[in-house]
C-alpha positions as CSV (number, residue, x, y, z in Angstrom):
1,M,-19.4,-119.4,1.9
2,P,-18.1,-116.5,-0.8
3,I,-18.2,-113.2,0.5
4,Q,-19.9,-110.8,-2.1
5,F,-18.6,-107.7,-1.3
6,R,-14.9,-107.0,-1.8
7,V,-12.2,-107.6,1.3
8,S,-9.4,-105.3,1.2
9,E,-5.6,-107.2,0.8
10,T,-4.3,-105.4,3.9
11,A,-6.1,-104.8,7.3
12,C,-5.3,-101.2,8.9
13,F,-3.0,-100.7,11.8
14,L,-4.3,-97.6,14.0
15,P,-3.1,-96.1,17.0
16,E,-4.7,-96.2,20.3
17,S,-5.0,-92.8,20.6
18,L,-6.8,-92.3,17.5
19,I,-9.4,-94.8,18.0
20,A,-10.0,-93.8,21.6
21,R,-10.6,-90.6,20.6
22,M,-13.4,-91.4,18.2
23,A,-14.6,-94.0,20.4
24,E,-15.3,-91.0,22.9
25,S,-16.6,-88.6,20.1
26,G,-19.0,-91.4,19.0
27,K,-20.4,-91.9,22.7
28,E,-20.6,-88.0,23.6
29,L,-22.6,-87.4,19.9
30,I,-25.1,-90.4,20.9
31,R,-25.4,-88.8,24.4
32,Q,-26.4,-86.1,22.9
33,L,-29.5,-87.3,21.1
34,V,-30.4,-89.9,23.7
35,D,-30.1,-87.5,27.0
36,N,-32.1,-84.6,25.2
37,P,-35.9,-84.6,26.0
38,E,-36.3,-82.1,23.1
39,Y,-34.5,-83.9,20.5
40,R,-36.6,-86.9,21.8
41,K,-39.9,-85.0,20.9
42,R,-38.5,-83.9,17.3
43,S,-37.3,-87.0,16.7
44,E,-40.8,-88.3,16.9
45,E,-41.3,-87.2,13.2
46,S,-38.9,-89.2,12.5
47,I,-41.0,-92.7,13.2
48,P,-43.6,-93.8,10.2
49,A,-46.6,-94.5,11.7
50,E,-47.0,-98.0,10.1
51,F,-43.6,-98.7,11.4
52,R,-43.8,-97.3,14.9
53,V,-43.4,-100.4,17.4
54,P,-44.9,-100.3,21.0
55,N,-43.0,-100.2,24.2
56,E,-39.7,-98.6,23.2
57,S,-36.8,-98.9,25.0
58,A,-35.4,-96.1,27.2
59,H,-32.1,-95.9,24.8
60,P,-30.6,-97.9,21.2
61,M,-29.0,-101.4,22.0
62,F,-26.8,-101.2,18.9
63,I,-25.3,-98.2,17.1
64,Q,-22.9,-97.4,15.1
65,V,-20.6,-94.2,14.2
66,D,-18.7,-93.4,11.1
67,F,-15.9,-91.2,10.9
68,G,-13.6,-90.3,7.9
69,L,-10.2,-88.5,8.3
70,V,-9.1,-85.1,7.5
71,R,-5.5,-83.6,8.1
72,D,-5.9,-80.3,9.5
73,G,-3.8,-77.3,9.2
74,Q,-0.9,-78.7,11.3
75,G,-0.7,-81.9,9.8
76,E,-2.9,-83.9,12.4
77,L,-5.6,-86.3,11.3
78,Q,-9.1,-85.0,12.6
79,P,-12.1,-87.7,12.7
80,K,-15.2,-86.1,10.9
81,L,-18.9,-87.5,11.2
82,V,-20.0,-89.1,8.5
83,E,-22.8,-90.5,9.8
84,L,-24.7,-92.6,12.9
85,Q,-27.2,-95.1,12.9
86,A,-28.7,-97.1,15.8
87,F,-29.0,-100.6,13.9
88,P,-27.1,-103.2,14.1
89,S,-24.0,-104.0,11.9
90,L,-21.5,-106.7,11.5
91,Y,-21.0,-107.6,15.2
92,G,-20.2,-111.5,14.3
93,Y,-18.6,-111.5,11.1
94,Q,-16.0,-108.5,12.0
95,T,-14.4,-110.7,14.9
96,V,-13.4,-113.3,12.1
97,L,-12.2,-110.9,9.6
98,A,-10.1,-109.2,12.6
99,Q,-8.6,-112.7,13.3
100,T,-8.5,-114.1,10.3
101,Y,-5.9,-110.9,9.2
102,I,-3.7,-111.6,12.2
103,D,-3.8,-115.3,11.5
104,T,-2.8,-115.2,7.6
105,Y,0.0,-112.7,7.8
106,G,1.2,-113.7,11.2
107,L,0.9,-110.9,13.1
108,D,0.9,-112.4,16.4
109,H,4.3,-113.1,16.5
110,G,7.8,-110.9,16.0
111,P,7.7,-107.1,16.3
112,F,3.7,-107.0,15.8
113,A,3.8,-108.8,19.6
114,A,5.8,-106.1,21.4
115,N,3.8,-103.9,23.7
116,G,0.9,-106.8,24.2
117,G,0.3,-106.9,20.4
118,L,-2.3,-105.8,18.2
119,K,-5.7,-106.1,19.2
120,F,-9.0,-105.0,17.5
121,Y,-11.6,-105.5,20.5
122,L,-12.5,-101.9,22.4
123,G,-13.9,-101.0,25.6
124,G,-11.2,-103.0,27.3
125,L,-13.0,-106.2,26.1
126,D,-11.7,-109.4,24.9
127,E,-13.1,-112.5,23.0
128,A,-14.4,-113.9,26.0
129,S,-16.2,-110.8,27.5
130,Y,-17.3,-109.1,23.9
131,R,-19.0,-112.5,23.5
132,A,-20.8,-112.6,26.6
133,L,-22.0,-108.9,26.0
134,L,-23.3,-109.9,22.7
135,R,-25.3,-112.9,24.0
136,K,-26.5,-110.5,26.9
137,A,-27.7,-108.1,23.9
138,V,-28.8,-110.1,21.6
139,V,-30.2,-113.7,23.7
140,G,-30.9,-111.8,26.6
141,E,-32.7,-114.1,28.9
142,C,-34.4,-116.1,26.6
143,D,-34.0,-119.9,25.0
144,P,-31.6,-119.1,22.0
145,A,-33.8,-121.6,20.4
146,N,-36.6,-118.9,20.7
147,V,-34.3,-115.8,19.2
148,I,-34.0,-115.3,15.6
149,L,-32.3,-113.2,13.4
150,M,-34.8,-111.7,11.0
151,E,-34.0,-110.0,7.5
152,V,-35.8,-109.4,4.3
153,D,-34.6,-112.7,1.9
154,P,-31.4,-113.2,4.4
155,E,-30.0,-115.9,1.4
156,E,-29.4,-113.3,-0.9
157,Q,-28.1,-110.4,1.4
158,K,-24.6,-110.0,1.4
159,T,-24.2,-109.7,4.9
160,L,-25.0,-113.3,5.2
161,P,-21.7,-114.5,6.3
162,D,-22.4,-112.3,9.4
163,F,-25.9,-114.0,9.9
164,R,-24.0,-117.4,10.0
165,V,-21.5,-116.4,12.7
166,T,-23.9,-115.2,14.3
167,E,-25.7,-118.2,14.6
168,K,-23.0,-120.2,15.3
169,M,-21.6,-117.7,18.1
170,L,-25.2,-117.6,19.5
171,G,-27.2,-120.6,18.9
172,I,-29.9,-118.6,17.2
173,R,-31.5,-119.0,13.9
174,T,-32.0,-116.5,10.4
175,V,-35.6,-116.0,9.7
176,D,-36.9,-114.4,6.4
177,V,-39.4,-111.9,7.8
178,T,-42.0,-113.5,5.3
179,K,-42.1,-116.7,7.1
180,I,-42.8,-114.9,10.5
181,R,-46.9,-116.1,11.3
182,K,-49.0,-114.4,13.9
183,S,-51.2,-116.3,16.4
184,G,-53.0,-114.0,19.0
185,R,-50.1,-112.2,20.8
186,E,-47.6,-114.3,19.7
187,L,-45.2,-114.9,16.7
188,Y,-43.8,-118.5,15.4
189,W,-41.9,-119.7,12.3
190,E,-42.5,-123.4,11.3
191,D,-38.9,-125.1,11.3
192,A,-39.3,-129.1,9.4
193,G,-43.1,-128.5,10.2
194,K,-42.9,-127.5,13.5
195,Q,-44.0,-124.2,15.1
196,V,-40.9,-123.0,17.0
197,P,-42.0,-119.7,19.3
198,I,-40.5,-116.3,18.9
199,R,-39.6,-114.8,22.0
200,R,-36.9,-112.5,20.9
201,I,-36.0,-110.9,18.0
202,Y,-32.4,-109.1,16.4
203,N,-33.7,-107.1,13.8
204,R,-31.7,-106.8,10.5
205,A,-34.7,-106.0,8.4
206,I,-34.2,-102.2,6.7
207,V,-37.8,-100.5,6.4
208,D,-36.3,-99.4,3.0
209,E,-35.9,-102.7,1.4
210,L,-39.5,-103.6,2.7
211,E,-40.8,-100.6,1.3
212,R,-38.6,-101.1,-1.9
213,K,-39.7,-104.5,-2.5
214,G,-43.6,-104.3,-1.6
215,V,-42.7,-107.0,1.1
216,K,-46.1,-108.6,2.6
217,L,-45.8,-109.4,6.0
218,E,-48.2,-111.8,8.3
219,F,-47.9,-109.0,11.4
220,D,-48.0,-105.5,12.0
221,F,-44.8,-104.3,13.4
222,R,-47.8,-101.8,15.4
223,D,-49.4,-104.5,17.2
224,A,-49.0,-105.4,20.6
225,L,-46.8,-108.6,20.6
226,D,-45.4,-110.9,23.5
227,V,-42.3,-110.6,21.9
228,E,-38.6,-108.7,23.0
229,W,-36.6,-106.9,20.6
230,A,-32.9,-107.0,20.6
231,G,-32.3,-103.4,19.4
232,H,-36.1,-101.8,19.7
233,P,-36.8,-101.0,16.0
234,N,-38.0,-96.9,16.8
235,W,-34.2,-96.3,17.3
236,Y,-33.3,-96.9,13.8
237,F,-35.4,-93.8,12.8
238,R,-34.7,-91.6,15.8
239,I,-30.5,-92.0,15.7
240,S,-29.9,-91.6,11.7
241,K,-29.0,-89.4,9.2
242,F,-32.1,-87.2,10.4
243,S,-30.3,-86.6,14.0
244,I,-26.9,-85.0,12.2
245,P,-28.4,-81.4,11.8
246,F,-28.9,-81.5,15.4
247,L,-25.7,-82.2,16.6
248,K,-22.9,-80.0,18.2
249,H,-19.7,-81.0,18.0
250,E,-16.0,-80.5,16.4
251,T,-16.5,-83.7,14.3
252,V,-19.4,-82.7,12.5
253,P,-19.8,-81.2,9.1
254,R,-22.6,-78.8,8.2
255,T,-25.8,-80.4,7.4
256,W,-29.2,-79.2,6.8
257,F,-32.6,-80.2,6.2
258,L,-33.2,-79.8,2.6
259,D,-36.6,-78.4,3.0
260,Q,-35.1,-76.2,5.8
261,M,-32.8,-74.4,4.0
262,E,-33.0,-70.3,3.1
263,R,-30.8,-70.6,0.3
264,V,-28.6,-73.5,-1.8
265,P,-25.1,-73.0,-1.3
266,E,-23.3,-71.8,-4.3
267,D,-20.2,-74.2,-4.3
268,L,-22.6,-77.3,-4.1
269,E,-19.5,-79.5,-5.7
270,N,-18.6,-79.4,-2.1
271,F,-21.7,-80.9,-0.2
272,A,-23.5,-84.2,-1.0
273,L,-27.7,-84.7,-1.1
274,K,-28.2,-87.7,1.0
275,P,-31.8,-89.7,1.8
276,L,-32.1,-90.0,5.7
277,Y,-33.2,-94.1,5.2
278,S,-30.7,-96.0,3.0
279,F,-27.9,-97.9,3.2
280,A,-24.4,-98.8,0.9
281,G,-24.7,-95.3,-0.4
282,L,-28.1,-95.6,-2.0
283,G,-29.5,-92.3,-3.5
284,V,-26.1,-90.3,-2.4
285,I,-25.6,-87.6,-4.8
286,I,-21.9,-86.3,-4.6
287,G,-21.3,-82.6,-5.8
288,P,-25.5,-82.1,-6.6
289,T,-26.2,-79.8,-9.1
290,K,-28.7,-76.9,-8.6
291,A,-31.4,-78.7,-11.0
292,D,-30.6,-82.1,-8.6
293,I,-32.1,-79.7,-5.5
294,D,-34.7,-77.9,-7.7
295,A,-36.0,-81.6,-9.3
296,M,-36.8,-82.7,-5.5
297,P,-40.6,-82.9,-4.9
298,A,-41.4,-80.5,-2.2
299,D,-43.2,-83.2,-0.1
300,K,-39.8,-85.3,-0.3
301,R,-37.6,-82.7,0.8
302,G,-37.7,-83.3,4.3
303,Q,-36.5,-86.6,3.8
304,Y,-33.0,-85.7,2.6
305,I,-30.0,-83.3,4.0
306,L,-27.7,-81.9,2.4
307,Q,-24.3,-82.4,4.1
308,E,-20.8,-80.5,3.6
309,R,-18.4,-82.9,1.5
310,L,-15.6,-84.4,3.5
311,H,-12.6,-84.8,1.4
312,F,-10.9,-87.7,3.1
313,T,-7.3,-87.8,3.5
314,P,-5.4,-91.0,2.0
315,V,-4.0,-92.4,4.9
316,I,-2.7,-95.9,3.8
317,E,0.0,-96.5,1.5
318,T,-0.5,-99.1,-1.3
319,P,0.8,-100.3,-4.5
320,F,-1.6,-98.5,-6.2
321,G,-1.3,-95.0,-4.5
322,G,-2.5,-93.6,-1.4
323,T,-5.8,-95.2,-0.1
324,K,-9.2,-93.2,2.2
325,L,-9.8,-94.8,5.0
326,E,-13.2,-94.4,6.8
327,V,-13.9,-95.8,10.6
328,R,-17.1,-97.4,11.7
329,V,-17.0,-97.8,15.7
330,M,-19.7,-100.0,16.6
331,Y,-21.3,-99.9,20.3
332,I,-23.3,-101.9,22.2
333,W,-25.8,-100.5,25.0
334,V,-27.2,-103.1,27.3
335,D,-25.9,-101.7,31.0
336,E,-23.8,-98.9,29.7
337,L,-22.6,-97.4,26.2
338,T,-20.0,-99.4,25.3
339,P,-17.6,-99.6,22.0
340,V,-17.0,-102.9,21.1
341,L,-15.5,-103.2,17.7
342,T,-14.5,-101.1,14.6
343,I,-15.4,-101.6,10.9
344,L,-13.2,-100.1,8.1
345,R,-13.8,-99.3,4.8
346,T,-10.9,-98.1,2.2
347,G,-11.6,-96.7,-1.0
348,R,-10.4,-94.3,-4.1
349,G,-13.6,-93.8,-5.3
350,L,-16.2,-90.8,-4.4
351,M,-17.7,-92.7,-2.1
352,M,-16.6,-95.3,0.7
353,G,-18.6,-98.2,0.0
354,V,-17.6,-101.7,-1.6
355,D,-19.9,-101.0,-4.4
356,H,-18.7,-97.6,-5.1
357,N,-14.6,-99.1,-5.2
358,K,-15.3,-101.9,-7.8
359,D,-12.8,-103.1,-10.3
360,M,-10.4,-101.5,-8.0
361,E,-7.3,-103.8,-5.7
362,W,-6.2,-103.0,-2.4
363,V,-9.6,-101.4,-1.3
364,G,-12.5,-102.8,0.1
365,A,-13.8,-103.8,3.4
366,S,-11.1,-104.2,6.5
367,A,-10.5,-104.5,9.8
368,G,-8.8,-102.1,12.6
369,L,-5.5,-103.6,14.3
370,I,-4.8,-101.3,17.3
371,A,-1.3,-100.9,18.3
372,S,-1.0,-100.6,22.4
373,A,0.0,-97.2,23.4
374,G,3.8,-97.3,23.8
């Protein structure tokens, strides 16, 4: 099937020490939030009443931590937090992309095969152990026939390739959220006229999209349902851009809630105004003006952060010049918090998302291939 977003011409080759540092920093940031009772209490306000799902899990199951690379005064590359999100990412597709780079460019032989070759799984995982962990997270103890990947208009989503790979890897089905029906405490969907009970949901439906499109559901997220969540939905709000002002870490840029700022910085060109709950850079203003700030309604200001802008260092040489890199470290937390993969975004535009680097070459989505130490 066609890929509806730009894939870069090149994979990115990353030193194991740098990836290990980012993976560990991400774990520290996640733990700062999850292990902090005061933060758990504060983050209650981040969950909209109409999307507060009962029986919340003790910790998130899927977490993404995005880092940009900035060169310090000594010339060393330092990871800086862009954002973090307790929501699934491309856990199926990204494995295929990384392996396809290796296969297409013959990176499994010759000089690339030295010192154990290139790898793309993190946390000591290989293909078999990664698939087993993903199956444990998504399917759990259920029959895959009763596990669904839930999304809004899945056939129209750019992430559809990931849905297809996930279906093949795990034997589950992708179901449009509007096709789900409720009977008592149970949910089901219809397949060829047959009612199929839903026992577990791998949720990929984003609340922002549900609200923007005015999607009408046959069930209520607040209902007491006989269904398990592969990644409890409340964590989407608890760990998000909402979290960044609470974090204390060397990788975290200065960040404030817009409604809690004592004064607006004079150098707004060095900041970005970001809505708390949006994907793919939707609603982000790079270098906002004071007029942009003043125009924000008082009742909306708590839904935005003002964040110190990161000036990524171009680290990838291409025929079109130096290109910047953003690294997403992907985690799965079943028994323990485990880094599993990376997603890379490369670009020369103001923002790193693929939608912000259109009509360019040697930019876009990519995969991180890790050179073993030594």
